[in-house]
C-alpha positions as CSV (number, residue, x, y, z in Angstrom):
1,M,-18.4,0.9,-1.9
2,D,-17.9,3.5,0.3
3,I,-13.8,4.3,-0.6
4,C,-11.8,7.0,1.6
5,G,-9.4,8.5,0.4
6,I,-6.6,9.1,2.8
7,L,-3.7,11.5,2.5
8,M,-0.7,11.4,3.4
9,A,0.6,14.5,5.2
10,A,2.4,14.4,8.0
11,G,6.4,13.4,6.4
12,R,8.4,16.5,8.1
13,G,10.3,16.5,4.5
14,R,14.2,16.6,5.9
15,R,15.8,15.4,2.5
16,F,13.7,19.1,0.9
17,D,15.0,21.2,3.7
18,P,17.2,19.7,6.6
19,A,17.4,23.2,8.9
20,G,13.3,22.2,8.8
21,R,12.9,26.4,7.8
22,H,10.4,24.9,5.4
23,N,7.7,22.7,4.5
24,K,8.1,21.1,1.4
25,L,4.3,20.6,1.0
26,L,3.4,24.3,1.1
27,Q,6.4,25.3,-1.7
28,V,4.6,26.2,-4.5
29,L,4.6,24.4,-8.1
30,P,5.1,25.9,-11.4
31,S,1.1,26.1,-11.3
32,G,0.8,28.8,-8.4
33,E,-0.9,25.7,-6.0
34,P,0.9,24.6,-3.3
35,V,2.4,21.0,-3.8
36,V,0.0,19.5,-1.0
37,A,-3.0,21.6,-2.4
38,A,-2.7,19.8,-5.8
39,S,-2.1,16.5,-4.5
40,A,-5.5,17.0,-2.4
41,R,-7.6,18.1,-5.0
42,K,-7.1,15.0,-6.9
43,L,-7.9,12.8,-4.6
44,L,-10.9,15.1,-3.5
45,A,-12.3,14.7,-7.4
46,A,-11.4,11.0,-7.4
47,V,-13.3,9.8,-4.0
48,P,-15.9,11.1,-1.6
49,R,-14.7,11.6,1.5
50,V,-10.7,12.4,2.1
51,V,-9.2,11.8,5.8
52,A,-6.0,14.1,5.6
53,V,-3.3,13.1,8.4
54,V,-0.6,15.7,9.2
55,A,1.8,16.1,12.1
56,P,1.8,18.4,14.7
57,A,3.1,22.4,14.1
58,D,2.4,21.2,10.4
59,G,2.8,25.3,9.6
60,G,-0.8,25.5,8.1
61,V,-1.0,22.8,6.3
62,A,-4.0,21.1,8.2
63,A,-5.3,24.7,7.5
64,L,-4.7,24.6,4.2
65,L,-6.2,21.2,3.5
66,A,-9.4,21.6,5.7
67,G,-10.3,24.3,3.6
68,L,-9.9,22.7,0.3
69,G,-12.3,20.1,2.8
70,C,-10.3,17.3,3.7
71,E,-11.3,15.9,6.8
72,V,-8.4,16.7,8.7
73,T,-6.3,14.8,11.8
74,V,-3.2,15.2,13.2
75,C,-0.9,12.5,14.2
76,A,1.5,12.6,17.9
77,D,3.4,10.2,16.4
78,A,3.7,11.2,13.0
79,D,8.0,11.3,13.8
80,S,7.9,7.5,14.6
81,G,7.5,6.9,10.9
82,M,4.9,6.6,8.3
83,A,2.9,3.5,9.4
84,A,1.8,5.8,12.4
85,S,0.3,8.3,10.7
86,L,-1.5,5.7,8.0
87,V,-2.8,3.5,11.0
88,H,-3.9,6.6,12.9
89,A,-5.8,7.6,9.6
90,I,-7.6,4.5,8.8
91,R,-8.7,4.8,12.5
92,V,-10.1,8.2,12.2
93,S,-11.6,6.6,9.1
94,L,-13.5,4.1,10.7
95,H,-15.1,6.1,13.7
96,A,-16.8,9.1,11.5
97,P,-20.4,9.4,11.1
98,A,-20.6,8.0,8.1
99,Q,-20.7,4.5,6.8
100,A,-17.2,2.7,7.7
101,P,-14.8,2.4,3.9
102,G,-14.9,-0.6,2.6
103,A,-12.1,0.6,0.9
104,W,-8.7,2.7,1.2
105,L,-7.2,4.9,-1.9
106,V,-4.1,6.1,-0.1
107,A,-2.4,8.6,-1.5
108,L,1.2,11.1,-0.8
109,G,1.1,14.8,0.2
110,D,4.2,14.9,-1.9
111,M,2.7,13.4,-4.7
112,P,1.2,16.2,-6.7
113,H,1.7,14.9,-10.4
114,V,-0.6,11.5,-10.4
115,A,-3.2,12.3,-13.0
116,P,-6.5,11.9,-12.5
117,A,-6.5,9.1,-14.0
118,T,-5.1,7.1,-12.2
119,L,-6.8,7.8,-9.0
120,A,-10.0,7.1,-10.7
121,A,-8.5,3.5,-12.2
122,L,-7.7,2.7,-8.4
123,R,-10.8,3.5,-7.2
124,D,-12.9,1.7,-9.7
125,A,-10.5,-1.1,-9.2
126,L,-11.0,-1.0,-6.0
127,A,-14.9,-0.7,-6.2
128,A,-14.7,-3.8,-8.2
129,G,-13.4,-5.7,-5.2
130,A,-9.7,-5.8,-6.1
131,P,-7.8,-6.5,-2.5
132,I,-4.8,-4.3,-3.3
133,A,-4.5,-2.1,-6.2
134,A,-1.4,-0.7,-7.8
135,P,-0.1,1.3,-10.3
136,V,2.3,0.6,-13.4
137,H,4.2,2.6,-16.0
138,A,6.6,1.3,-17.7
139,G,7.3,-2.0,-15.8
140,R,7.7,-0.2,-12.5
141,R,4.6,-0.1,-10.1
142,G,4.3,3.7,-8.3
143,N,2.0,5.3,-6.3
144,P,-0.5,5.7,-4.9
145,A,-1.9,2.1,-3.5
146,G,-5.5,0.9,-2.8
147,F,-6.8,-1.6,-0.2
148,G,-9.5,-3.2,0.7
149,R,-11.2,-3.9,4.1
150,V,-9.9,-7.5,3.4
151,H,-6.3,-6.0,4.5
152,L,-8.1,-3.6,7.7
153,D,-6.5,-6.2,10.3
154,A,-2.9,-5.6,8.1
155,L,-3.1,-2.3,7.8
156,L,-3.8,-1.5,11.3
157,A,-1.1,-3.5,12.7
158,L,1.4,-2.1,10.6
159,E,4.6,-0.2,12.0
160,G,7.7,1.4,11.4
161,D,8.9,3.7,8.3
162,Q,7.5,1.0,5.2
163,G,4.4,2.2,5.9
164,A,1.9,-0.3,3.6
165,R,4.7,-1.5,1.5
166,R,5.4,-5.3,3.2
167,L,1.8,-6.2,2.0
168,L,1.6,-4.7,-1.4
169,Q,5.3,-7.1,-1.4
170,T,3.5,-10.1,0.0
171,C,0.2,-9.9,-1.0
172,P,-1.1,-10.4,-4.4
173,V,-1.9,-7.0,-5.9
174,T,-4.3,-5.5,-8.9
175,E,-1.7,-4.0,-11.3
176,L,-3.4,-1.3,-13.5
177,A,-1.5,-0.4,-16.9
178,V,-1.0,3.5,-16.4
179,H,0.5,6.5,-19.0
180,D,1.3,8.5,-16.0
181,P,5.5,9.5,-14.4
182,G,3.4,11.3,-12.3
183,I,3.5,7.9,-10.3
184,F,7.0,7.7,-9.8
185,L,7.6,11.6,-9.1
186,D,7.5,13.1,-5.0
187,I,9.1,16.1,-4.3
188,D,12.5,15.7,-2.4
189,T,14.7,18.5,-3.3
190,P,13.6,22.0,-4.0
191,A,15.1,20.8,-7.8
192,D,11.8,18.9,-7.7
193,L,9.0,21.7,-8.0
194,S,10.3,22.7,-11.0
195,P,8.1,21.6,-14.5
196,V,7.9,18.0,-15.7
């Protein structure tokens, strides 16, 4: 099954910098790597194709991701909510020359601490036919999440800032137990850049 990665990298990061001077996705982790590059590199290692969705005037995020090997697409409506960016990226994944994906592994650009093994487990669950797959650590569900083609129409109908959360709440989910606190760790404030 062709599984396409979707990297959500269109957020403005207003909690990180309310003044809007610093894009959190371009901030450097202790490893020396920008936040979004670390997230993208792990997703690219898990799946053969990654569509990265960015906002207009992203300050260099698109160029960085293209250099890593992502297919970058700009969502003009990114500020209207996460759903707009997700729908945009899925539409792009369907209209590329490659075979239309049978599933999507949706990762967040501001979550660089997700373990490669978690991404691989989600990929494998989707390949085995899971309609929705999500990681669970210490009894809590986290990110990223995977969606099979059976949910394509519902994904394309998403609206608002909840992304695919409604599907995760209302549809059967294959939960994968992982030893990975990184599924909860996003970069929301400058303090989050510190080592975990």
